[in-house]
DRENZA-367370 format. One line per 8 residues: number of its first residue (from 1); their letters; for each residue x, y, z of C-alpha. Coordinates in steps of 0.5 Angstrom, whole numbers, plus 500, padded with zeros to 3 digits. Layout:
N
NUM) a) X Y Z  ...
***
This chain:
1074
1) mntkenki) 761 659 645  765 656 639  761 656 633  763 650 630  770 652 633  770 659 630  770 657 623  763 661 621
9) rkvlvlgs) 764 668 620  759 669 615  753 666 613  748 666 607  741 666 609  736 664 603  729 667 604  722 665 601
17) galkigqa) 721 670 596  714 673 594  708 671 599  704 665 595  699 660 598  702 655 602  708 659 603  707 666 606
25) gefdysgs) 709 671 612  711 665 617  718 665 613  719 673 614  718 671 622  723 665 621  728 668 617  728 674 622
33) qalkalke) 729 670 628  735 666 624  738 673 623  737 675 630  741 669 632  746 670 628  747 677 629  748 675 637
41) egistvli) 754 671 635  757 677 631  757 673 625  756 677 618  750 676 615  748 676 607  740 675 605  737 674 599
49) npniatiq) 730 675 598  726 679 593  720 680 597  722 688 599  716 688 604  719 684 609  722 686 616  728 681 614
57) tsegvadk) 730 686 608  730 692 613  736 696 615  739 693 621  737 686 620  742 683 615  748 686 614  747 685 606
65) vyflpitp) 741 684 603  740 682 595  733 683 592  734 678 587  731 672 585  732 666 589  735 661 583  741 657 583
73) yfveeilk) 744 662 578  743 668 582  745 664 589  751 662 586  753 669 583  752 671 590  757 666 593  762 668 588
81) keapdgif) 762 675 590  761 674 598  764 668 599  760 666 606  763 660 610  756 657 611  749 657 608  742 656 612
89) lafggqta) 736 653 607  731 651 612  728 659 613  726 660 607  720 655 606  720 650 600  723 656 595  730 656 599
97) lncgtemy) 730 648 600  729 646 593  734 652 591  739 649 596  738 642 595  739 643 587  746 647 589  748 641 594
105) ldgtlkky) 747 636 589  750 639 583  756 640 587  756 648 587  756 649 594  762 644 595  765 648 589  765 654 593
113) gvevlgts) 767 651 600  760 653 603  757 648 609  750 647 610  749 649 617  743 645 621  740 639 618  744 635 613
121) veaimcte) 741 635 606  741 628 606  736 628 611  732 633 608  732 629 602  729 623 606  724 627 608  722 630 601
129) drdlftkk) 723 624 596  717 619 597  721 613 596  727 615 600  722 617 606  718 610 606  724 606 605  728 610 611
137) ldeidakt) 721 609 615  721 602 614  728 600 617  725 602 624  718 599 622  714 606 622  708 605 618  707 610 612
145) pvsqaven) 701 609 608  700 603 603  702 606 597  704 604 590  707 608 584  704 606 577  705 609 570  700 606 566
153) madaikaa) 692 605 567  692 597 567  697 597 573  693 603 576  687 599 576  691 593 579  694 597 585  687 600 587
161) hkigfpvm) 684 593 587  690 590 591  689 596 596  682 596 596  677 602 595  677 608 598  684 610 595  687 616 594
169) vrsayalg) 691 618 588  696 623 587  701 625 581  708 624 583  711 630 580  705 634 582  703 642 580  700 645 586
177) glgsgicd) 696 638 588  694 637 581  690 631 580  690 629 587  683 626 590  680 620 594  676 615 590  670 611 592
185) nleefttl) 669 606 586  673 604 580  669 609 576  671 615 579  678 612 580  679 611 572  676 618 571  681 621 576
193) cessfays) 687 617 573  686 619 566  686 626 568  692 625 573  696 621 567  695 628 563  700 631 567  704 626 570
201) rqilvees) 708 620 567  707 617 574  702 617 579  701 614 586  695 610 588  695 610 596  690 607 601  685 612 603
209) lkgwkeie) 685 615 611  680 620 610  676 621 616  682 619 621  685 624 625  690 629 623  696 630 629  702 634 628
217) fevirdkn) 708 635 632  714 640 632  720 637 635  727 639 636  733 636 637  740 638 638  747 635 637  747 631 644
225) dhcftvvp) 741 627 642  737 631 647  730 631 643  723 633 645  716 635 642  714 642 643  707 643 642  703 637 640
233) menfdplg) 697 640 635  691 636 632  687 638 626  679 639 628  678 637 621  679 630 619  684 627 614  683 629 607
241) ihtgesiv) 683 636 608  690 639 607  693 642 614  694 649 612  686 649 610  684 646 617  682 649 624  688 647 628
249) vapivsls) 687 646 636  693 646 641  695 642 645  691 636 643  685 635 647  681 629 644  686 624 645  688 620 652
257) kdqidile) 695 621 655  697 614 653  695 615 645  699 622 645  705 618 648  705 613 643  706 618 638  711 622 641
265) ditrkiir) 715 615 642  715 614 635  716 621 633  723 621 637  725 615 634  724 617 627  727 624 628  733 620 631
273) higivgec) 733 615 625  733 620 620  739 624 623  735 631 624  739 637 628  734 643 629  727 643 628  722 639 624
281) niqyafna) 715 638 623  712 631 623  704 629 621  700 623 623  694 620 621  691 617 627  685 612 628  683 613 635
289) htndyrvi) 679 607 636  684 602 634  691 606 636  693 605 629  697 610 625  701 612 619  706 617 618  704 622 613
297) einarlsr) 710 627 612  716 630 615  718 637 614  725 638 616  725 646 615  721 651 619  714 651 616  707 654 617
305) ssalaska) 706 650 623  713 652 627  711 659 626  704 657 630  707 653 635  712 658 637  707 663 638  702 658 641
313) sgyplafv) 708 656 646  712 662 647  718 657 645  721 661 639  723 655 634  726 658 629  731 662 633  733 656 637
321) aaklalgy) 734 652 630  739 657 628  743 657 634  743 649 634  745 650 627  751 654 629  753 648 634  750 650 640
329) sldqigem) 746 645 644  739 646 648  742 647 655  746 653 652  740 657 650  736 661 655  738 660 663  738 652 665
337) gtpnsayt) 734 651 671  729 657 669  723 657 665  727 661 660  731 655 658  730 652 651  732 645 654  725 643 656
345) apkvdyii) 718 643 653  714 649 655  708 648 660  701 651 657  695 652 661  691 655 656  688 653 649  689 656 642
353) vkiprwdl) 686 655 635  688 657 628  683 658 623  685 659 616  682 665 612  680 664 605  678 669 599  675 665 594
361) tkfvgvsr) 670 670 592  676 674 589  677 669 584  672 667 578  670 660 577  674 657 583  671 652 587  669 653 594
369) qigssmks) 670 646 596  676 645 601  681 639 600  688 636 599  690 642 596  691 649 600  687 655 598  687 659 604
377) vgeimsig) 691 666 604  692 667 611  691 665 618  689 667 625  691 664 632  686 665 638  688 664 645  683 663 651
385) ksfeeiiq) 681 658 657  676 654 653  675 651 646  668 655 646  671 662 648  677 661 642  673 658 637  668 664 637
393) kglrmigq) 674 669 638  677 666 632  671 666 628  671 674 629  678 675 628  678 672 621  675 678 619  670 676 614
401) gmhgfvgn) 664 679 617  662 674 622  661 675 629  663 668 632  660 661 631  653 664 632  649 670 631  651 671 624
409) kdlefenl) 646 673 619  645 672 611  648 665 611  643 660 608  645 653 606  641 649 600  643 642 602  646 642 609
417) deelqnpt) 648 635 609  652 636 602  655 642 606  657 638 612  660 632 608  663 636 602  666 642 606  667 649 603
425) dlrifaia) 670 655 607  664 656 610  663 649 613  664 651 621  658 655 620  654 650 616  655 646 623  652 652 627
433) kaledgys) 646 651 622  645 644 623  646 644 631  640 650 631  636 646 626  636 640 631  641 635 628  644 631 633
441) idrihdlt) 652 631 635  652 623 632  649 625 626  654 631 625  660 626 626  657 621 621  657 627 616  664 630 618
449) kidhwflk) 668 625 622  669 631 626  671 629 633  665 629 638  669 633 643  669 639 639  662 638 637  660 638 644
457) glknivdy) 663 645 645  660 648 639  653 645 641  654 649 648  655 655 644  648 654 641  645 652 647  647 658 651
465) aevikkyt) 645 663 645  638 660 647  639 662 654  641 669 652  635 670 647  630 669 653  632 676 655  629 682 652
473) qiedlpld) 633 688 655  640 688 656  639 691 663  636 685 665  642 680 664  644 677 671  651 677 673  651 669 672
481) vlkeakrl) 648 669 665  653 675 663  659 671 666  658 665 663  656 668 656  663 671 656  666 665 658  663 661 652
489) gfsdfqia) 666 667 648  660 671 646  662 678 644  658 684 647  655 685 639  653 678 639  649 679 646  646 685 644
497) rfvedpkd) 644 682 637  641 676 641  637 680 646  635 687 643  637 685 636  636 693 634  635 694 626  639 700 626
505) nmekanlk) 645 702 630  648 696 633  654 700 635  649 703 640  647 697 643  654 694 643  656 699 648  650 698 652
513) vrnhrkkl) 652 691 653  659 694 655  656 699 660  652 694 663  658 689 664  662 694 667  657 696 672  657 688 674
521) kvfpavkr) 664 688 674  665 683 669  672 684 666  677 680 662  683 678 665  690 679 662  694 673 662  702 672 661
529) intiased) 705 667 657  712 665 659  717 666 654  723 662 652  730 664 650  728 672 650  733 677 652  730 680 658
537) peltnyly) 725 674 660  722 678 666  720 684 662  717 680 656  710 681 656  706 676 651  699 677 653  692 675 652
545) mtygseqn) 685 676 655  680 671 657  674 671 661  676 664 664  680 667 669  679 672 674  686 675 676  691 679 672
553) dityyknd) 698 677 671  701 684 670  700 690 674  698 697 671  699 704 673  699 710 669  704 712 664  703 717 659
561) knivvlgs) 709 714 655  704 708 653  703 708 645  698 703 642  699 700 635  694 697 632  696 691 627  693 688 621
569) gayrigss) 690 682 623  690 676 618  693 676 611  688 677 606  688 679 599  690 686 599  693 686 606  699 682 608
577) vefdwcsv) 706 683 610  707 690 608  702 692 613  706 688 618  713 692 616  709 698 617  706 696 624  713 694 626
585) naaqtark) 717 700 624  712 704 628  713 700 634  720 700 634  721 708 632  716 709 638  721 705 643  727 709 640
593) lgykaimi) 723 715 642  723 713 649  715 711 649  712 704 651  710 701 645  704 696 646  702 692 640  695 689 638
601) nynpetvs) 695 683 633  693 676 632  696 673 626  701 668 628  705 668 621  708 675 623  714 679 626  709 684 629
609) tdydmcdr) 707 678 634  714 677 636  714 679 643  721 682 643  719 687 638  715 691 643  714 692 650  707 689 651
617) lyfdelsl) 704 684 646  697 683 646  695 677 642  688 678 641  682 681 637  682 688 634  675 689 635  672 695 638
625) ervldiid) 670 691 644  677 688 645  681 695 644  677 699 649  678 693 654  686 694 653  685 702 653  681 702 659
633) leipkgvm) 687 698 662  693 702 659  691 709 659  695 710 653  698 717 650  695 715 644  693 710 639  696 709 632
641) vsvggqip) 691 707 627  694 709 620  700 703 620  696 697 620  692 697 613  684 697 613  682 694 620  685 699 624
649) nnlamklh) 683 705 619  675 702 620  676 703 627  678 710 627  671 713 628  668 708 633  674 709 637  674 717 636
657) rqqvpilg) 667 717 639  669 714 645  674 719 646  680 715 645  686 719 643  688 718 636  695 719 634  696 723 627
665) tspvsidr) 690 725 622  684 726 626  679 721 625  674 726 622  679 727 616  679 720 615  672 719 615  672 725 610
673) aenrhkfs) 676 721 605  673 714 606  666 716 605  665 717 598  660 722 598  664 727 603  670 726 599  667 727 592
681) smldqlgi) 664 734 594  671 736 598  674 735 591  669 739 587  670 744 592  677 744 591  676 744 584  680 737 583
689) dqpqwqel) 678 733 577  675 726 579  672 720 574  664 722 574  660 717 578  653 716 581  650 712 586  644 709 583
697) tsmeeinl) 638 705 586  635 702 579  636 699 572  633 705 569  637 710 573  644 706 571  642 706 564  641 713 564
705) fadkvgfp) 648 714 567  651 709 562  648 713 556  651 720 559  658 718 560  659 712 555  661 705 556  666 702 559
713) vlirpsyv) 663 703 566  666 701 573  660 698 577  661 697 585  655 693 588  654 694 595  650 687 596  654 682 592
721) lsgaamnv) 651 675 591  657 672 588  663 673 584  668 679 585  665 686 588  667 690 582  666 689 575  668 693 568
729) cytkeeme) 662 693 563  664 694 556  656 694 553  649 694 556  648 687 555  654 685 559  652 690 564  645 688 565
737) eflkaaak) 647 681 565  652 682 571  647 686 575  642 681 574  647 675 576  651 678 581  648 683 585  642 686 588
745) vskeypvv) 640 693 586  635 697 590  634 703 595  637 699 600  643 696 596  645 702 591  650 701 586  656 706 585
753) vseflqna) 657 707 577  663 710 575  666 712 568  672 708 566  677 711 562  681 707 557  688 707 556  689 712 562
761) keiefdav) 696 711 566  695 710 574  699 713 578  701 712 586  702 718 590  705 716 597  707 721 602  708 723 609
769) akngeiie) 705 730 612  705 734 618  699 739 620  697 739 612  704 740 609  707 734 605  714 732 608  716 726 604
777) yaisehve) 713 723 598  714 718 592  711 718 585  710 711 582  707 709 576  703 702 574  706 699 568  699 697 566
785) fagvhsgd) 693 702 564  688 703 569  683 697 570  688 693 573  687 693 581  693 697 584  695 691 588  696 687 582
793) atlvfpaq) 699 692 577  707 692 576  709 699 580  715 703 577  719 708 582  721 713 581  716 714 575  719 713 568
801) kiyfetar) 714 715 563  710 721 565  710 728 563  714 733 567  707 737 567  703 731 570  708 730 575  707 738 577
809) rikrvskk) 700 737 577  700 731 581  704 735 587  699 741 586  693 737 587  696 732 593  698 739 596  691 741 596
817) iaeelnis) 688 735 599  693 734 605  692 742 607  684 741 606  684 734 611  690 737 615  694 730 614  699 729 620
825) gpfniqfl) 702 722 618  702 717 612  697 717 606  696 715 599  693 718 593  691 714 587  691 718 580  689 717 573
833) aknndvkv) 693 721 568  691 722 560  695 727 556  696 731 562  689 731 565  689 728 572  684 725 576  683 723 583
841) iecnlras) 681 716 584  681 715 591  685 717 598  687 713 604  689 717 610  694 711 612  700 707 610  699 704 603
849) rsfpfvsk) 701 697 600  707 701 597  710 704 603  716 699 604  717 699 597  718 706 596  722 707 603  727 702 601
857) vlrrnfie) 728 704 594  729 711 596  733 709 603  728 714 607  723 710 612  717 713 611  714 710 617  719 712 621
865) aatkimld) 718 719 619  710 719 620  711 716 627  716 722 629  710 726 626  705 723 630  709 723 636  711 730 636
873) aphskpds) 718 728 635  723 733 632  723 731 624  726 735 619  724 736 612  729 733 607  731 738 601  729 736 595
881) safdidhi) 735 733 592  733 727 597  728 725 592  733 724 586  736 718 585  740 714 580  737 707 580  730 704 579
889) gvkasqfs) 725 699 583  720 695 580  715 692 584  712 685 581  706 681 583  706 674 585  699 670 583  698 663 586
897) ftrlhkad) 693 661 580  696 654 580  693 653 587  686 655 585  683 650 581  679 652 575  680 660 577  681 664 571
905) pvlgvdms) 688 667 571  686 674 568  687 681 572  681 686 573  679 691 578  679 686 583  685 684 586  688 677 586
913) stgevgcl) 695 677 587  697 674 594  704 677 594  710 681 591  717 682 590  721 689 589  727 689 585  732 694 584
921) gddyheal) 736 696 577  741 701 574  736 702 569  728 700 568  730 693 564  734 691 569  729 692 575  724 689 571
929) lsamlavg) 727 683 568  729 681 576  722 682 578  719 678 573  724 673 574  723 673 582  716 672 581  717 666 577
937) yqtpkkgi) 717 668 570  723 665 566  726 668 559  723 663 554  728 659 550  723 655 546  717 658 543  712 664 545
945) lissgaak) 704 663 544  701 670 542  693 671 542  693 678 542  686 680 543  683 686 540  686 691 535  689 696 540
953) skvdllda) 693 690 544  695 687 537  698 694 536  701 695 543  704 688 542  707 689 535  714 693 537  715 687 542
961) clllkekn) 714 682 536  719 685 532  724 684 537  722 677 538  723 676 530  730 680 531  732 675 536  729 669 532
969) faifatag) 724 666 537  719 661 534  712 665 535  706 661 535  699 665 534  692 664 533  689 666 526  687 673 527
977) tqkflgdn) 694 675 531  698 671 526  695 675 520  696 681 523  703 679 525  704 677 518  702 683 515  707 687 519
985) gveattvd) 713 683 517  713 678 523  712 670 521  708 666 526  705 659 526  698 659 526  695 655 532  688 652 532
993) wpdedgan) 683 655 538  681 649 543  674 648 540  677 647 533  679 640 530  685 642 527  692 638 527  695 644 531
1001) niidimss) 691 645 537  693 650 542  692 645 548  696 640 545  702 644 543  702 646 550  702 639 553  708 638 549
1009) htidlvin) 711 643 552  714 646 546  712 653 548  715 657 555  711 663 555  704 664 553  701 671 552  693 671 552
1017) ipknhsrr) 690 678 552  682 677 553  679 681 547  671 682 548  667 678 553  663 674 549  662 667 551  666 663 546
1025) eltngyki) 672 668 547  671 667 554  671 660 554  677 659 549  681 664 552  680 661 559  682 654 556  688 657 554
1033) rraaidhn) 690 661 560  688 655 565  692 650 561  698 655 561  697 655 569  696 647 569  702 646 565  706 651 569
1041) iplltnar) 708 655 563  709 663 564  702 667 562  701 674 561  695 677 560  696 684 559  699 687 553  703 693 556
1049) lasafies) 706 688 561  708 683 556  711 688 552  715 691 557  717 684 559  719 682 552  723 688 551  727 687 557
1057) fctmdekd) 729 680 556  731 682 548  735 688 551  739 684 556  740 677 559  739 674 566  747 674 566  747 682 565
1065) irikswqe) 743 683 571  748 686 576  749 682 583  749 689 587  746 689 594  741 694 597  747 697 601  751 698 594
1073) yk) 745 703 591  747 709 594
***
């Protein structure tokens, strides 16, 4: 096959960088698929992606990997060095698209003779630029929302009257959906416009289509103009809620075939007119009563929806799009005339739902309402035969403590009508409550504008719960009731709760239902989804389980080579692509050793749910019930619970109690490490130091303990009412206020209080052991002192600034713990170190977030080693020189505060970052500067604003400020900081606090963009300090000015950009670091 007449020998693929809200794991999946397609063609591949935790940046995927920022400067340097023939822009989300488009427009790509493969940049720009988009669609009479761009208030009001209320307002150059919203009257309109004009010189006033249906298509088109839609999808939520925030169902269930045909015709017309070759996503607003429609947007790149559509249909859109970009046509992909051909749209006989996962409790001050700006951090996909089944399965999968649509406790809504009309992340459960309270479907529809079709399905669930409740003994449940309950998606847990509702041991009741069900022969059926363009279509097992069918699609026979790997579920704050890397590596290592790898996971964004990655993929729940269902059929040699983060780890003991063989460390040891009482007494017994802590049940006890250890203290309530689950309190008043407002304290809900060490270093020990002996290890340190969650901290490996003696003690303590718990497999211990004193904070007997990072910096795959050990395969212990390396890696965190209106962007003991990058360098400054640039910081060119908080952080920042002075940076500072700097020979311009009336108000200075770096170190927690500090931090985020809130990280960053320039960063691929 000629790829563009054989001109293309080397291709550069732009990745997507760190995971953030709106751009997450789906680009690891699409990029990996593209690289796989290129590899099949024998084309040499170069990838730039600083996200070190991804699969696409692993050995054997791309020929060369650059862990560098995805910016025009670095991409151009790589073009100079690598001289590729072509470039892929569509596989790295908005980051890659924006970077590539800029380089096309300024002539850089032309200068190096690099061809953009796939959809042309002109076509991409038609879809990205609002004006071009509307003009282009007007040419073929395709309707777009009536919209007018205005630049002042008078024109805005005129436009609003012309269009008619309600109207939608959007900022034309919006930062994360800033200043967008829907207004019902003139008063709301003027208020919103005033704030929008503060951010943007131009705003768009559009007709509001709120309440219309939102419909999406994924379309594929080749060079021969063969074009079709792959999976038509509809949003459960009406327009007005961002599609990334919506529950999505596929195929479309609430429209007639004629209505779908109307939209498909328009879709093909548009795609042809714009000239897209490859894959593209198109979103419509549709009024089902009048068949009126508007085209809302088109994405001429792979997107979140295309990953979902690929998993929903077995049609790998990214892989096919990459082949089309190389000049293939659809009839040449997969075998023509077979179901494996990419030439026709896949047929589906099932239904899927995607549900977003939010983590809004992690952010202080953020509103829980969902709307036109995206806030969710992950998603799940659930497959089945009925809407009732998939919605219940899906609500269990998001992992927020829910057991399905019904049967959830502790959910109270003060005002149901308000909750239904103005949705929050809990809206679906508000619908359950409304149905239970007797609301009619029509009333719920009027409040939510959700289609009757869906509401009827949800009512079926609520009605059937009443049927189940009539029984009081699990043994009395008749066959037909049990079957129907399972068909409607009720779990064994829900049934147990509705029938017997035991107050103590739900696990026992849960298993009772299971045994009764097995006695009555009520089992789920295993169904297989046909896959397109897969390597061995007849051997590809893409499976799901359902009670909507009786027949299994595959036959089972005992095979002692079966290994089950439990995946990591929905991405969330604290568990994301790094655990996907771990589970994929475990599955691949098991396959290399001759085992059959069976993966269970339900996250559509991931590589682990790509059916070519394992021998069998169960796209299904990671609940005890479903895992046992699969184990009953597969009878595996063992199950791996240590590579998928916390979800599998929590199942270890439950599976162990059901005699399931767990590979690696014994679940009894896992329990000893997870249970803080058992772990603590083990440390005492081994003579290992730990911060003092106590579990307390009353305010008196808490005050006594705090008096004993002194402030600050770290508080972890077991029952949280609002806000973060952990808090560091610096004074007695602060502690009492926090416990009063945010948590319950009682015998039933004890609170754990620990001493909190200030100015202590936090150190991570990642390792792999075999029968209690450590085989591989990595010691890394945090740049920030303890008090910043390890998932948010900046990590340096190998550790640069710890005493030799500290490192020795850490190894000694880790050795003792590994022996005592007889660890076989991966583990991680977190230490605090201060003047050579070492204390253990926690120990996890599973792979940790930093495993891919240390594995790639060391070039030693820790998960491969761990898998070999867990499967008793030969694995030799490396000699100690393997751990001495000349280069350094820095892992920096990516925050998504721009997306989270009103959230306070300050770091604390609860994690709030959504992603990370890892960059390498020959020295510390080089690695740190690359990593900071990769998460979006820039080297300041204008001024720097410093408000440096308490005396301690003022001193911490002094050396860095002296460097800034030497480099002639303009420094602005708040009064206290300005005086301190002046006394120490650093000139700074004083600025006024936000609540002061001065000519030099901080907020005005930030609006005028005279500053391009803000350093704000929170001082104390008094009201005024919090509000002023909050206003400064929030303004920095809203004006897109880089912000640092930690003195140690700020100093490190300043030292780096004062020591070297972006141009001094060497353009070295991962393969060149020996």
